[in-house]
C-alpha positions as CSV (number, residue, x, y, z in Angstrom):
1,X,-0.5,-0.8,0.1
2,X,1.4,3.3,-0.6
3,X,0.5,6.6,1.2
4,X,-1.7,7.8,-1.2
5,X,-4.3,5.0,-1.1
6,X,-3.7,4.3,3.7
7,X,-5.2,7.9,2.7
8,X,-8.1,7.2,0.9
9,X,-8.4,4.7,3.0
10,X,-8.9,6.9,7.0
11,X,-12.3,7.1,6.7
12,X,-13.0,3.5,7.1
13,X,-10.8,2.4,8.6
14,X,-11.4,4.5,11.6
15,X,-15.7,3.8,11.0
16,X,-14.2,0.1,11.3
17,X,-15.2,-0.8,7.5
18,X,-12.5,-1.9,6.3
19,X,-12.8,-5.9,4.8
20,X,-9.8,-8.2,6.5
21,X,-6.8,-7.7,3.5
22,X,-7.4,-3.7,3.4
23,X,-7.6,-3.4,7.1
24,X,-4.3,-5.5,7.6
25,X,-2.4,-4.1,4.5
26,X,-3.3,-0.7,6.0
27,X,-1.6,-1.7,9.8
28,X,0.9,-3.0,7.9
29,X,1.5,0.8,6.0
30,X,1.7,2.2,8.7
31,X,3.6,0.2,10.5
32,X,5.9,1.2,8.1
33,X,5.4,4.8,7.8
34,X,5.7,7.4,10.0
35,X,4.1,10.1,7.7
36,X,1.0,8.2,7.3
37,X,1.4,7.3,11.3
38,X,1.6,11.1,12.2
39,X,-2.0,11.5,9.2
40,X,-4.1,9.2,11.7
41,X,-3.4,10.9,14.4
42,X,-4.4,14.1,13.4
43,X,-7.6,13.0,11.4
44,X,-8.6,10.9,14.3
45,X,-8.2,14.3,16.7
46,X,-9.3,16.2,13.9
47,X,-13.1,14.0,14.2
48,X,-13.2,14.2,17.8
49,X,-12.9,17.3,17.8
50,X,-15.3,18.3,15.3
51,X,-17.9,15.4,16.4
52,X,-18.0,17.2,19.9
53,X,-19.0,21.2,18.1
54,X,-23.2,21.5,17.7
55,X,-23.8,20.8,14.0
56,X,-24.8,24.5,13.3
57,X,-21.0,25.3,14.1
58,X,-19.8,24.0,11.4
59,X,-22.2,25.5,9.1
60,X,-20.7,27.9,5.8
61,X,-22.3,30.8,7.7
62,X,-20.5,30.0,11.8
63,X,-17.3,29.0,9.3
64,X,-16.9,32.9,8.0
65,X,-14.9,35.9,9.1
66,X,-12.9,35.7,11.8
67,X,-13.7,32.4,12.8
68,X,-12.4,31.1,9.5
69,X,-9.4,33.0,10.0
70,X,-8.7,32.0,12.8
71,X,-9.0,27.9,11.6
72,X,-7.0,29.2,8.5
73,X,-4.3,30.6,10.9
74,X,-4.3,27.3,12.9
75,X,-3.1,25.3,10.3
76,X,-0.8,27.2,8.6
77,X,0.8,27.6,12.2
78,X,0.7,24.2,13.1
79,X,2.3,23.1,9.6
80,X,5.6,25.1,10.2
81,X,6.0,23.0,13.3
């Protein structure tokens, strides 16, 4: 499995929806690739964080103006670390 396929399968993996052979390949790749391990952890954190928000907090209107700017700045800052 390469990193592109890994990224495509992350959601299914977290949902427990991968067929056994794909899950085995997914986990094997995870043990070999630090970048994908980091990606999976960041994805889990994002899901956990956003899952705790009320549905209306994710509407297009809620992500306009200052909220959107702060969110983009947080992602930019994180990428520079």
